[in-house]
C-alpha positions, -999 to +999 in steps of 0.1 A: -021-391+496+006-413+511+035-413+536+064-436+529+095-439+552+125-458+540+138-484+565+172-467+566+155-433+574+136-449+602+169-462+616+184-428+614+156-413+634+158-441+660+195-433+664+193-395+664+162-391+685+168-421+709+135-437+699+121-469+712+097-495+697+062-481+698+072-444+697+054-420+673+069-392+652+047-365+640+055-347+608+040-312+609+038-281+589+057-251+602+061-215+591+094-207+574+118-226+553+123-229+516+122-253+487+088-266+495+056-272+475+040-245+498+061-213+497+069-200+532+063-233+549+084-264+556+081-297+575+092-304+611+094-336+631+087-342+667+080-371+691+043-368+699+011-388+706-013-390+676-047-372+680-063-374+645-037-389+621-045-385+585-017-407+571+009-429+587+036-454+580+050-478+606+087-487+601+111-504+625+084-502+652+081-464+649+048-448+637+055-418+614+023-398+608+008-365+598-023-351+615-054-346+593-053-309+596-018-308+581-025-328+549-032-297+529+005-292+527+009-323+505-016-313+478-027-350+474+009-361+467+032-386+484+057-377+511+087-399+509+113-398+538+147-410+527+181-414+543+210-397+524+240-418+534+267-395+521+253-366+542+241-387+571+209-368+569+172-371+559+155-359+528+117-353+528+105-354+492+070-347+480+063-364+447 
């Protein structure tokens, strides 16, 4: 299980969420959404303080992480966060 954040995606989050060096972004499972590996669930992102991180990736001074109790969502796969330049948006892909 792995979390990978592209540098361009980290820059997008820094810009959109007004983040500073040393901030933490938690990727969490939420009820609702579509197109996921777990029907009826999707991923959300929020600025937070880690409690029990299961996976993390530090990019551009920002720590992206998922808490251990949310790792079931990935089913032992890799979560890759990418920046889609044409849409000026983020893609979260589970591979």
